C-alpha atoms as a printed R data frame, in Angstrom:
   type eleno elety resid chain resno      x       y       z
1  ATOM     1    CA   UNK     A     1 -5.904  -2.527 -12.485
2  ATOM     2    CA   UNK     A     2 -2.561  -1.344 -11.108
3  ATOM     3    CA   UNK     A     3 -3.508   2.279 -11.826
4  ATOM     4    CA   UNK     A     4 -6.610   1.874  -9.665
5  ATOM     5    CA   UNK     A     5 -4.520   0.269  -6.914
6  ATOM     6    CA   UNK     A     6 -2.005   3.123  -7.050
7  ATOM     7    CA   UNK     A     7 -4.784   5.708  -6.795
8  ATOM     8    CA   UNK     A     8 -6.239   3.822  -3.840
9  ATOM     9    CA   UNK     A     9 -2.763   3.650  -2.302
10 ATOM    10    CA   UNK     A    10 -2.527   7.425  -2.448
11 ATOM    11    CA   UNK     A    11 -5.955   7.902  -0.865
12 ATOM    12    CA   UNK     A    12 -5.953   4.942   1.577
13 ATOM    13    CA   UNK     A    13 -2.534   3.247   1.607
14 ATOM    14    CA   UNK     A    14 -3.510   0.032   3.474
15 ATOM    15    CA   UNK     A    15 -6.320  -0.639   0.987
16 ATOM    16    CA   UNK     A    16 -3.926  -0.574  -1.949
17 ATOM    17    CA   UNK     A    17 -1.591  -3.001  -0.177
18 ATOM    18    CA   UNK     A    18 -4.501  -5.258   0.831
19 ATOM    19    CA   UNK     A    19 -5.709  -5.502  -2.767
20 ATOM    20    CA   UNK     A    20 -2.181  -6.435  -3.857
21 ATOM    21    CA   UNK     A    21 -0.939  -8.909  -1.213
22 ATOM    22    CA   UNK     A    22 -3.887  -9.594   1.077
23 ATOM    23    CA   UNK     A    23 -3.498  -9.784   4.841
24 ATOM    24    CA   UNK     A    24  0.218 -10.468   5.183
25 ATOM    25    CA   UNK     A    25  3.143  -8.773   6.866
26 ATOM    26    CA   UNK     A    26  3.286  -6.002   4.275
27 ATOM    27    CA   UNK     A    27 -0.323  -5.065   5.025
28 ATOM    28    CA   UNK     A    28  0.285  -4.769   8.771
29 ATOM    29    CA   UNK     A    29  3.522  -2.873   8.189
30 ATOM    30    CA   UNK     A    30  1.661  -0.447   5.965
31 ATOM    31    CA   UNK     A    31 -0.987   0.143   8.620
32 ATOM    32    CA   UNK     A    32  1.777   0.907  11.114
33 ATOM    33    CA   UNK     A    33  3.544   3.257   8.690
34 ATOM    34    CA   UNK     A    34  0.274   5.019   7.870
35 ATOM    35    CA   UNK     A    35 -0.456   5.547  11.566
36 ATOM    36    CA   UNK     A    36  3.054   6.902  12.159
37 ATOM    37    CA   UNK     A    37  2.895   9.176   9.121
38 ATOM    38    CA   UNK     A    38  0.706   9.341   6.052
39 ATOM    39    CA   UNK     A    39  3.566   9.890   3.568
40 ATOM    40    CA   UNK     A    40  5.580   6.787   4.635
41 ATOM    41    CA   UNK     A    41  2.396   4.738   4.238
42 ATOM    42    CA   UNK     A    42  1.899   6.026   0.700
43 ATOM    43    CA   UNK     A    43  5.524   5.391  -0.281
44 ATOM    44    CA   UNK     A    44  5.420   1.845   1.077
45 ATOM    45    CA   UNK     A    45  2.080   1.102  -0.607
46 ATOM    46    CA   UNK     A    46  3.240   2.325  -4.020
47 ATOM    47    CA   UNK     A    47  6.493   0.373  -3.613
48 ATOM    48    CA   UNK     A    48  4.598  -2.869  -2.791
49 ATOM    49    CA   UNK     A    49  2.225  -2.403  -5.735
50 ATOM    50    CA   UNK     A    50  5.083  -1.646  -8.159
51 ATOM    51    CA   UNK     A    51  7.091  -4.627  -6.888
52 ATOM    52    CA   UNK     A    52  4.220  -7.061  -7.407
53 ATOM    53    CA   UNK     A    53  3.284  -5.767 -10.871
54 ATOM    54    CA   UNK     A    54  6.626  -6.704 -12.447
């Protein structure tokens, strides 16, 4: 499942974060980062997914 979330995080970063943590602060932060720049949104999304899969 984490592989699917990582692939979704690369395509649509907020969706990957939403599937991992739901609607919390990390989700809203990821939306902001994705709006400001696509790459920061991807990095944050992958970091959140990796942090929660440990």
